[in-house]
C-alpha positions as CSV (number, residue, x, y, z in Angstrom):
1,X,65.7,173.7,71.1
2,X,66.8,174.9,74.5
3,X,65.2,178.3,74.1
4,X,61.9,176.5,73.2
5,X,62.1,174.4,76.4
6,X,62.8,177.5,78.5
7,X,59.8,179.3,76.9
8,X,57.6,176.3,77.6
9,X,58.7,176.1,81.2
10,X,58.1,179.8,81.6
11,X,54.6,179.4,80.4
12,X,54.0,176.3,82.5
13,X,55.3,178.1,85.6
14,X,53.1,181.2,84.9
15,X,50.1,178.9,84.5
16,X,50.9,177.1,87.8
17,X,51.8,180.2,89.8
18,X,48.7,182.1,88.6
19,X,46.6,179.3,90.2
20,X,48.8,178.8,93.3
21,X,49.5,175.1,92.3
22,X,53.2,175.0,93.0
23,X,52.4,173.6,96.5
24,X,51.0,170.5,94.7
25,X,53.9,170.0,92.3
26,X,56.1,167.9,94.4
27,X,58.4,165.4,92.8
28,X,56.2,162.5,93.9
29,X,53.0,164.2,92.5
30,X,54.7,165.1,89.2
31,X,56.0,161.5,88.9
32,X,52.4,160.2,89.5
33,X,51.0,162.6,87.0
34,X,53.5,161.4,84.3
35,X,52.3,157.8,84.9
36,X,48.7,158.8,84.8
37,X,49.0,160.8,81.6
38,X,51.0,157.9,80.0
39,X,48.2,155.6,80.9
40,X,45.7,158.0,79.3
41,X,47.9,157.9,76.2
42,X,47.8,154.1,76.2
43,X,44.1,154.2,76.6
44,X,43.9,155.4,73.0
45,X,45.2,152.0,71.9
46,X,43.0,149.9,74.3
47,X,40.9,148.3,71.6
48,X,43.3,148.4,68.6
49,X,46.5,149.6,67.2
50,X,45.1,152.8,65.7
51,X,44.0,155.7,67.9
52,X,40.4,156.7,67.5
53,X,40.8,160.3,68.6
54,X,43.9,161.8,67.2
55,X,43.3,165.1,69.0
56,X,43.2,163.3,72.3
57,X,46.4,161.5,71.4
58,X,48.2,164.9,70.9
59,X,46.7,166.2,74.1
60,X,48.1,163.3,76.1
61,X,51.5,163.5,74.6
62,X,51.6,167.2,75.5
63,X,50.5,166.5,79.0
64,X,53.3,163.9,79.5
65,X,55.8,166.3,78.1
66,X,54.7,169.2,80.4
67,X,54.7,167.0,83.5
68,X,58.1,165.7,82.5
69,X,59.6,169.2,82.1
70,X,58.1,170.2,85.5
71,X,59.5,167.1,87.1
72,X,63.0,167.8,85.7
73,X,62.8,171.4,86.8
74,X,61.7,170.4,90.3
75,X,64.6,167.9,90.6
76,X,67.2,170.0,88.8
77,X,67.6,167.5,86.0
78,X,68.9,168.8,82.7
79,X,66.6,166.7,80.4
80,X,68.6,167.3,77.2
81,X,72.0,166.5,78.8
82,X,70.6,163.4,80.5
83,X,68.9,162.2,77.3
84,X,72.2,162.3,75.4
85,X,73.9,160.5,78.3
86,X,71.2,157.8,78.1
87,X,71.6,157.4,74.4
88,X,75.4,156.8,74.9
89,X,74.6,154.2,77.6
90,X,72.2,152.4,75.3
91,X,74.7,152.4,72.5
92,X,77.1,150.5,74.7
93,X,74.4,148.3,76.2
94,X,73.0,147.4,72.8
95,X,75.8,147.3,70.2
96,X,74.2,147.5,66.8
97,X,76.3,144.6,65.3
98,X,75.0,142.3,68.1
99,X,71.4,143.3,68.5
100,X,70.3,144.4,65.0
101,X,66.7,143.5,64.4
102,X,66.1,141.9,67.9
103,X,63.8,143.2,70.6
104,X,65.5,141.3,73.5
105,X,66.4,143.1,76.6
106,X,70.1,143.7,77.2
107,X,70.3,141.0,79.9
108,X,69.0,138.3,77.4
109,X,72.1,138.5,75.2
110,X,75.2,136.3,75.5
111,X,77.9,138.9,74.9
């Protein structure tokens, strides 16, 4: 998994550097781009619960992933490590025996 992420980042950096775009890839701009691409993903569900254009759906997911990887690289965040840490936090915040089958937010529980 890690070697795949490294290869993707290498390709993304080559693409960016070949176009002299690093100057535009600030943390703020990358964060904005993640949100914009997430909105474009959501647009696929604007008029129903089934996406009309599956290829567009895949493109938007890839765009979000690419921007997220670049954001993590720019901010020296180990995405894999931080994801595992977040899973552990969520396991404590949402104990399965207390929240099973519920969609409430953690602060809506009485435990």
